[in-house]
C-alpha positions as CSV (number, residue, x, y, z in Angstrom):
1,M,0.0,0.0,0.0
2,A,1.1,3.6,-0.7
3,H,0.0,6.9,0.7
4,L,-0.2,10.0,-1.5
5,I,-0.6,13.6,-0.2
6,V,-1.7,16.3,-2.7
7,W,-1.2,20.0,-2.2
8,E,-2.2,23.0,-4.5
9,F,-0.1,26.1,-4.5
10,R,0.1,29.5,-6.2
11,P,3.5,31.1,-6.0
12,R,3.7,34.8,-5.5
13,P,4.5,36.6,-8.8
14,G,8.2,36.6,-9.5
15,R,8.9,33.8,-7.0
16,E,8.0,30.9,-9.3
17,Q,11.6,29.8,-9.8
18,E,12.3,29.8,-6.0
19,F,9.1,28.0,-5.4
20,E,9.9,25.3,-7.9
21,F,13.3,24.7,-6.4
22,A,12.0,24.6,-2.8
23,Y,9.0,22.4,-3.5
24,G,10.4,20.2,-6.3
25,P,11.8,16.7,-6.0
26,R,15.3,17.9,-5.0
27,G,14.1,20.8,-2.9
28,E,14.2,21.5,0.8
29,W,10.9,19.9,1.5
30,A,12.0,16.7,-0.2
31,S,15.2,16.7,1.7
32,L,13.4,17.0,5.0
33,F,11.0,14.2,4.0
34,A,13.9,12.0,3.0
35,K,14.9,11.8,6.7
36,S,12.2,9.2,7.0
37,E,12.6,5.7,5.6
38,G,8.9,5.7,4.7
39,Y,9.2,8.6,2.2
40,L,9.0,7.5,-1.5
41,G,9.4,10.8,-3.3
42,T,7.8,14.1,-4.3
43,E,6.6,15.3,-7.7
44,L,5.9,18.9,-8.7
45,F,3.4,19.7,-11.5
46,R,2.5,23.0,-13.1
47,D,-0.9,23.4,-14.7
48,P,-0.4,23.9,-18.5
49,L,-3.5,26.1,-18.6
50,D,-2.6,28.2,-15.6
51,A,1.1,28.7,-15.2
52,H,0.7,30.0,-11.7
53,R,-1.0,26.9,-10.3
54,Y,1.0,24.0,-9.1
55,L,0.4,20.6,-7.4
56,T,2.8,18.6,-5.3
57,L,2.4,14.9,-4.8
58,D,4.2,13.5,-1.8
59,R,4.4,9.7,-1.7
60,W,4.9,7.6,1.5
61,V,4.8,3.9,2.1
62,S,1.8,4.5,4.4
63,R,-0.3,7.1,6.3
64,E,1.4,5.8,9.5
65,A,4.9,6.5,8.0
66,F,3.9,10.1,7.2
67,E,2.3,10.6,10.7
68,T,5.5,9.2,12.4
69,F,7.6,11.6,10.3
70,R,5.4,14.5,11.3
71,R,5.8,13.6,15.0
72,V,9.5,13.1,14.9
73,H,10.3,16.1,12.7
74,S,7.5,18.5,13.8
75,Q,9.8,21.4,14.7
76,E,11.8,21.2,11.5
77,Y,8.5,20.9,9.5
78,E,7.0,23.9,11.1
79,A,10.2,26.0,10.7
80,L,10.4,25.2,7.0
81,D,6.7,25.9,6.5
82,R,7.1,29.3,8.1
83,R,10.2,30.1,6.1
84,F,8.6,29.3,2.7
85,E,5.3,30.9,3.5
86,E,6.4,34.1,1.8
87,L,6.9,32.2,-1.5
88,T,3.1,31.5,-2.0
89,S,-0.1,33.4,-2.1
90,H,-2.2,30.3,-1.9
91,E,-1.7,26.9,-0.3
92,A,-4.4,24.2,0.1
93,A,-4.3,20.5,1.0
94,L,-6.3,18.7,-1.6
95,G,-6.3,15.4,0.2
96,S,-4.6,12.2,1.1
97,Y,-5.1,9.0,-0.9
98,E,-4.3,5.3,-0.5
99,T,-3.6,2.9,-3.3
100,A,-6.8,1.2,-4.4
101,E,-5.6,-2.4,-4.3
């Protein structure tokens, strides 16, 4: 089973490149997540019809693996979230999903 977390973002005008670096598969979020053995990777997508709309897909082996990561790394997670808050004008959790097998 795998667990997927989907977020929607709108970077602030002129901050798109910084956003893509920070939230992409080799960015600081992915580096923080990689401290957990249960992390499987992050993908960053830009909407082809709206260049200011992005989705991130964070993959974990299970919901429990993500929840354990959040407990263990809560201070680092919150600090990074505050630091990157200025990069976006909109951020919304779209949901968490499990494989349908």
